[in-house]
NUMARVO-20091 format. One line per 3 residues: number of its first residue (from 1); their letters; for each residue y negated, x negated, z negated of C-alpha. Coordinates in pm, whole numbers, plus 50000, padded with zeros to 5 digits. Layout:
# NUMARVO-20091
NUM = a = Y,X,Z ~ ...
END
This chain:
# NUMARVO-20091
1 = mdr = 33529,93702,43014 ~ 33524,94075,42977 ~ 33164,94207,42982
4 = dll = 33247,94511,42784 ~ 33408,94327,42513 ~ 33110,94091,42490
7 = rqs = 32879,94418,42468 ~ 33094,94556,42190 ~ 33076,94218,41989
10 = lnf = 32701,94209,42037 ~ 32665,94558,41918 ~ 32850,94481,41606
13 = qgp = 32715,94137,41530 ~ 32339,94191,41647 ~ 32089,93932,41707
16 = sll = 32268,93640,41538 ~ 32548,93645,41788 ~ 32309,93675,42065
19 = sll = 32115,93369,41964 ~ 32434,93162,41941 ~ 32537,93266,42288
22 = rse = 32217,93178,42419 ~ 32242,92816,42290 ~ 32565,92801,42495
25 = qqd = 32400,92890,42822 ~ 32324,92528,42910 ~ 32681,92420,42853
28 = nph = 32872,92719,42999 ~ 32737,92870,43315 ~ 32984,93166,43254
31 = frs = 32792,93256,42936 ~ 32465,93240,43144 ~ 32577,93478,43412
34 = llg = 32707,93732,43147 ~ 32396,93722,42927 ~ 32182,93762,43247
37 = sva = 32316,94132,43247 ~ 32287,94202,42881 ~ 31949,94318,42742
40 = dpa = 31773,94187,42447 ~ 31780,94387,42133 ~ 31558,94688,42108
43 = rgp = 31492,94671,42480 ~ 31528,95002,42675 ~ 31322,95251,42900
46 = pgq = 30966,95288,42755 ~ 30928,95574,42504 ~ 30586,95689,42665
49 = qql = 30788,95820,42951 ~ 30899,96106,42717 ~ 30599,96144,42512
52 = pgr = 30338,96411,42588 ~ 29972,96319,42657 ~ 29691,96402,42894
55 = fmd = 29644,96179,43193 ~ 29273,96087,43093 ~ 29370,96021,42741
58 = rre = 29617,95755,42850 ~ 29365,95598,43077 ~ 29110,95589,42788
61 = lff = 29374,95427,42566 ~ 29468,95165,42834 ~ 29096,95064,42882
64 = rdi = 29059,95055,42503 ~ 29338,94808,42452 ~ 29341,94589,42745
67 = erg = 29169,94239,42701 ~ 29065,93949,42906 ~ 29369,93719,42940
70 = div = 29630,93999,42950 ~ 29881,93992,43221 ~ 29926,94287,43453
73 = igr = 30161,94343,43752 ~ 30084,94563,44046 ~ 30135,94625,44396
76 = iss = 29872,94537,44677 ~ 29737,94865,44816 ~ 29470,94715,45061
79 = ire = 29345,94382,45170 ~ 28964,94322,45247 ~ 28765,94020,45362
82 = fgf = 28657,93961,45006 ~ 28987,94020,44823 ~ 29269,94258,44773
85 = fmv = 29314,94571,44564 ~ 29633,94623,44364 ~ 29754,94936,44193
88 = lic = 29872,94851,43851 ~ 30241,94935,43758 ~ 30297,94767,43428
91 = lgs = 30192,94525,43172 ~ 30334,94171,43146 ~ 30205,94057,42798
94 = gim = 30097,94209,42475 ~ 30191,94566,42424 ~ 30452,94627,42699
97 = rdi = 30362,94950,42889 ~ 30455,95135,43204 ~ 30111,95219,43365
100 = shl = 30229,95327,43714 ~ 30125,95695,43644 ~ 29778,95599,43557
103 = eit = 29643,95520,43911 ~ 29456,95219,43774 ~ 29331,94973,44046
106 = alc = 29240,94623,43994 ~ 29039,94382,44240 ~ 29149,94025,44294
109 = plr = 28824,93853,44466 ~ 28900,93592,44715 ~ 28752,93325,44482
112 = dmp = 29042,93400,44219 ~ 29312,93313,44476 ~ 29455,92967,44488
115 = sis = 29512,92810,44828 ~ 29860,92830,44969 ~ 29989,92545,45170
118 = nhg = 30010,92621,45558 ~ 29774,92906,45489 ~ 29407,92810,45559
121 = dpl = 29299,93171,45463 ~ 29431,93246,45112 ~ 29443,93626,45205
124 = syy = 29674,93551,45501 ~ 29951,93482,45258 ~ 29943,93834,45106
127 = qtg = 30066,94160,45249 ~ 30023,94527,45156 ~ 30311,94619,44913
130 = dii = 30355,94270,44766 ~ 30417,94273,44384 ~ 30163,94067,44221
133 = rag = 30145,93912,43861 ~ 29785,93842,43763 ~ 29560,93776,43466
136 = ikd = 29282,94002,43364 ~ 28944,93828,43424 ~ 28687,94089,43376
139 = idr = 28671,94448,43232 ~ 28424,94724,43278 ~ 28532,94970,43024
142 = yhe = 28266,95227,43084 ~ 28331,95257,43465 ~ 28706,95174,43421
145 = kla = 28696,94864,43658 ~ 28914,94563,43636 ~ 28899,94222,43806
148 = vsl = 29201,93995,43805 ~ 29273,93622,43879 ~ 29580,93438,44012
151 = yss = 29468,93113,43842 ~ 29645,93017,43516 ~ 29304,92921,43369
154 = slp = 29252,93299,43327 ~ 29525,93324,43062 ~ 29512,93202,42706
157 = phl = 29724,92884,42625 ~ 30024,93045,42494 ~ 30068,93221,42831
160 = sgi = 29947,92945,43075 ~ 30297,92856,43178 ~ 30371,93204,43319
163 = klg = 30363,93211,43704 ~ 30098,93410,43863 ~ 30095,93537,44231
166 = vis = 30366,93712,44441 ~ 30691,93795,44245 ~ 31012,93953,44338
169 = see = 31129,94289,44204 ~ 31395,94101,44013 ~ 31116,93932,43806
172 = lpl = 30964,94264,43693 ~ 30994,94299,43321 ~ 31316,94451,43191
175 = yyr = 31149,94760,43029 ~ 30984,94848,43356 ~ 31302,94810,43562
178 = ksv = 31456,95045,43296 ~ 31198,95289,43347 ~ 31249,95302,43723
181 = eln = 31613,95349,43668 ~ 31552,95647,43448 ~ 31296,95793,43708
184 = sns = 31550,95734,44005 ~ 31840,95889,43816 ~ 31723,96234,43726
187 = les = 32068,96353,43627 ~ 32082,96083,43348 ~ 31883,96189,43043
190 = yen = 31651,95962,42845 ~ 31890,95995,42536 ~ 32199,95885,42745
193 = imq = 32023,95586,42889 ~ 31900,95475,42539 ~ 32272,95530,42403
196 = ssl = 32400,95298,42658 ~ 32136,95027,42578 ~ 32248,94735,42376
199 = gfv = 31920,94743,42177 ~ 31953,95096,42086 ~ 32303,95083,41928
202 = npg = 32237,94718,41780 ~ 32254,94730,41407 ~ 31970,94509,41381
205 = vve = 31743,94713,41588 ~ 31582,94891,41280 ~ 31483,94563,41118
208 = fll = 31357,94420,41459 ~ 31128,94733,41518 ~ 31023,94730,41157
211 = gkl = 30907,94375,41203 ~ 30738,94433,41548 ~ 30544,94745,41412
214 = gid = 30463,94570,41080 ~ 30606,94839,40851 ~ 30751,94738,40520
217 = esn = 31096,94900,40473 ~ 31058,94886,40106 ~ 30763,95113,40102
220 = pps = 30796,95364,40403 ~ 30492,95543,40510 ~ 30622,95901,40478
223 = lmr = 30475,96220,40341 ~ 30828,96316,40219 ~ 30852,96239,39848
226 = glq = 31217,96154,39883 ~ 31127,95860,40125 ~ 30869,95712,39915
229 = skn = 30916,95429,39674 ~ 30592,95529,39514 ~ 30356,95830,39538
232 = fse = 30064,95826,39765 ~ 29714,95790,39602 ~ 29494,96100,39581
235 = ddf = 29268,95979,39860 ~ 29554,95965,40105 ~ 29618,96354,40101
238 = asa = 29482,96598,40355 ~ 29220,96760,40119 ~ 29052,96424,40039
241 = lrk = 29059,96303,40403 ~ 28918,96629,40524 ~ 28644,96609,40257
244 = kqs = 28557,96255,40386 ~ 28556,96375,40746 ~ 28327,96660,40668
247 = asw = 28084,96457,40473 ~ 28062,96212,40783 ~ 28020,96512,41022
250 = alk = 27747,96680,40788 ~ 27550,96332,40769 ~ 27529,96337,41147
253 = cvk = 27375,96679,41141 ~ 27135,96564,40864 ~ 27015,96273,41085
256 = igv = 26959,96494,41369 ~ 26764,96728,41153 ~ 26535,96447,41013
259 = dyf = 26463,96340,41363 ~ 26361,96685,41444 ~ 26147,96698,41128
262 = kvg = 25968,96398,41212 ~ 25843,96531,41542 ~ 25737,96875,41369
265 = chv = 26031,97073,41505 ~ 26091,97247,41161 ~ 26311,97531,41291
268 = dam = 26554,97297,41473 ~ 26556,97069,41165 ~ 26633,97365,40927
271 = ney = 26908,97468,41163 ~ 27069,97123,41154 ~ 27035,97112,40771
274 = nka = 27214,97463,40739 ~ 27475,97338,40985 ~ 27543,97031,40756
277 = lei = 27572,97254,40450 ~ 27826,97494,40623 ~ 28039,97180,40698
280 = dkq = 27996,97027,40355 ~ 27847,97265,40083 ~ 27777,96992,39835
283 = nve = 27631,96732,40080 ~ 27367,96574,39867 ~ 27164,96438,40152
286 = alv = 27155,96775,40342 ~ 27029,96943,40015 ~ 26770,96696,39960
289 = arg = 26645,96720,40312 ~ 26648,97083,40329 ~ 26464,97101,40000
292 = aly = 26209,96877,40130 ~ 26158,97114,40423 ~ 26138,97407,40199
295 = atn = 25871,97232,40008 ~ 25672,97139,40312 ~ 25688,97509,40413
298 = gsl = 25567,97640,40083 ~ 25911,97789,39961 ~ 25897,97592,39646
301 = nka = 26160,97801,39457 ~ 26414,97748,39732 ~ 26304,97380,39743
304 = ied = 26378,97361,39364 ~ 26710,97510,39395 ~ 26827,97261,39658
307 = fel = 26692,96966,39453 ~ 26871,97075,39140 ~ 27192,97134,39314
310 = ale = 27170,96793,39475 ~ 27121,96631,39131 ~ 27399,96833,38993
313 = ncp = 27628,96674,39262 ~ 27477,96329,39233 ~ 27273,96274,38901
316 = thr = 27166,95924,39023 ~ 27005,96028,39337 ~ 26657,95889,39312
319 = nar = 26510,96114,39586 ~ 26637,96431,39455 ~ 26504,96345,39115
322 = kyl = 26159,96242,39264 ~ 26115,96524,39497 ~ 26223,96776,39217
325 = cqt = 25973,96656,38975 ~ 25695,96671,39247 ~ 25796,97028,39336
328 = lve = 25798,97139,38963 ~ 25457,97024,38924 ~ 25335,97170,39236
331 = rgg = 25495,97508,39142 ~ 25349,97477,38790 ~ 25005,97451,38954
334 = qle = 25077,97782,39145 ~ 25175,97959,38827 ~ 24839,97837,38663
337 = eee = 24645,97990,38928 ~ 24841,98322,38860 ~ 24761,98283,38487
340 = kfl = 25134,98254,38413 ~ 25043,97960,38166 ~ 25370,97960,37972
343 = nae = 25586,97967,38289 ~ 25361,97676,38412 ~ 25418,97491,38091
346 = syy = 25792,97518,38133 ~ 25789,97357,38473 ~ 25578,97055,38357
349 = kka = 25802,97014,38067 ~ 26126,97040,38293 ~ 25959,96761,38528
352 = lal = 25913,96536,38217 ~ 26258,96605,38095 ~ 26382,96462,38415
355 = det = 26140,96169,38438 ~ 25933,96108,38116 ~ 25728,95854,38296
358 = fkd = 25602,96100,38568 ~ 25232,96086,38523 ~ 25144,96384,38738
361 = aed = 25350,96615,38520 ~ 25211,96465,38201 ~ 24861,96492,38320
364 = alq = 24901,96858,38424 ~ 25060,96945,38101 ~ 24781,96784,37898
367 = klh = 24524,96966,38112 ~ 24697,97313,38072 ~ 24725,97256,37674
370 = iym = 24341,97194,37668 ~ 24261,97497,37874 ~ 24492,97717,37650
373 = qrk = 24319,97587,37331 ~ 23976,97661,37476 ~ 24076,97992,37586
376 = ts = 24226,98098,37256 ~ 23929,97947,37051
END
């Protein structure tokens, strides 16, 4: 059978023909030999080879994503009396990824090596340079250390049938072999290799990849209006997202400022509150915290301004209302001492307008009225 004709037929018919041909493998050895040289749909050299990214960022992403029970493949780099070290080259389960450039080393302890017949010492079976397929047993994400096992019990049930231990280069994942091919043939561009891949030109590859990535083709996630089936909500636009990010960052500054305030470092606390309001001018928590600090330091007018602005941005904020009422009464008391009785009266009334049950304001206003009546009589 002509391999090129088979490839052209698969390119046109897609996964449906491929699945039918696979069903014929048991009955027709000729099909089996042909399909062994034909890649699955959407299989090619890994895209991360062409994507930019810092070395440390890629290592961090690897240790963020790797989980116990995942399969890794690597080469033995050194053998010790307690086990062997292997440099990982690719993943064998989950998110397929070429990691040979990340220089990640894993330890396979002696206790995680099954005994091999005719080898009293399990380590004597292995040699430097052997390709090993193993399961992740332990992960230290902080120190970026891995321990692997060659026992199938280290794998989840759906992967327990996969052979662990020494494998041949032909048993390496197809995507990794494609990446080696790309690296070894510097004259061949990534685009040309993709164009020659069955998966890339297969008409069913788009549907296949959408399913893999969990993307709904009927509602594509694009900022281009012409590619949307419906408009994005206002919360998805940059301005709304930036506002959320600014609010979150500002709250971190407020928390640091509060910690400074509790230990009496008022200057450092004020710096943090000001920093928060530079990030988010309408941040209510920052306004309330700074207002409280102003009040503590005796700057009552500045405190009142912050509390009023906080209430304007969030009328239901209980602390902003409470602190504003207290500060208005305290400022009214100062004005009384300066014999500015009408001004003091207006501050007490403003406090009662905010909270008609605020007894301190009610008592202060009543005492002021009694004093003013006695003075005029």
